[in-house]
C-alpha positions in Angstrom: 94.6 105.0 78.2 94.3 101.8 80.3 94.4 103.8 83.5 91.3 105.8 82.6 89.4 102.7 81.6 89.8 101.3 85.1 89.3 104.6 86.8 86.1 105.3 85.0 84.8 101.9 86.1 85.7 102.8 89.7 88.3 100.0 89.8 90.6 102.3 91.8 93.0 99.6 93.0 93.6 98.6 89.4 94.0 102.1 88.2 96.5 102.8 91.0 98.5 99.7 89.9 98.6 101.1 86.3 99.6 104.5 87.6 102.5 102.9 89.6 103.6 101.2 86.4 103.6 104.5 84.6 105.7 106.0 87.4 108.1 103.1 87.2 108.4 103.6 83.5 108.8 107.4 83.5 109.4 108.7 87.0 110.3 112.2 85.8 106.9 112.8 84.4 104.2 114.4 86.7 101.4 112.5 84.9 101.8 109.1 86.7 101.9 110.9 90.1 98.6 112.7 89.2 97.0 109.4 88.3 98.2 107.7 91.4 97.0 110.6 93.5 93.6 110.5 92.0 93.2 106.8 92.6 94.5 107.1 96.2 92.0 109.9 96.9 89.2 107.6 95.7 90.5 104.9 98.0 90.4 107.5 100.9 94.1 107.2 101.4 94.5 111.0 101.6 98.0 111.1 103.0 99.4 108.9 100.2 97.4 111.0 97.6 99.0 114.2 99.0 102.4 112.6 98.6 101.7 111.8 95.0 100.4 115.2 94.2 103.5 116.8 95.8 105.7 114.6 93.8 103.8 115.6 90.7 104.5 119.2 91.4 108.2 118.6 92.1 108.5 116.7 88.8 107.2 119.6 86.6 110.2 120.7 84.6 110.4 122.6 81.4 110.0 119.3 79.4 106.7 118.6 81.3 105.8 122.1 82.3 102.2 121.6 81.3 99.8 123.8 83.2 97.2 121.0 83.3 99.4 118.9 85.6 100.3 121.8 87.8 96.7 123.0 88.0 95.4 119.4 88.7 97.9 118.7 91.5 97.2 122.1 93.1 93.4 121.6 93.0 93.6 118.1 94.4 95.9 119.3 97.2 93.4 122.0 98.0 90.6 119.4 98.2 92.7 117.2 100.6 93.4 120.2 102.9 89.7 121.0 103.0 88.6 117.5 104.1 
């Protein structure tokens, strides 16, 4: 995925832009919010990252009830609270 290419090269502003496009395209999926939160954390924008992770959790429905998204969002929120 394009997001991961930018993220792995530490191009966090670009990966955040891609994540936002993902959210615009499919705002009911938690996946884009997880990606946006990851990038925001790397940019040290922790309050924004926290918002994205909370939105990811609130967008986990039966269609997207994938434990990976829930687990990721909860782990990242735990990291933010411990900083």
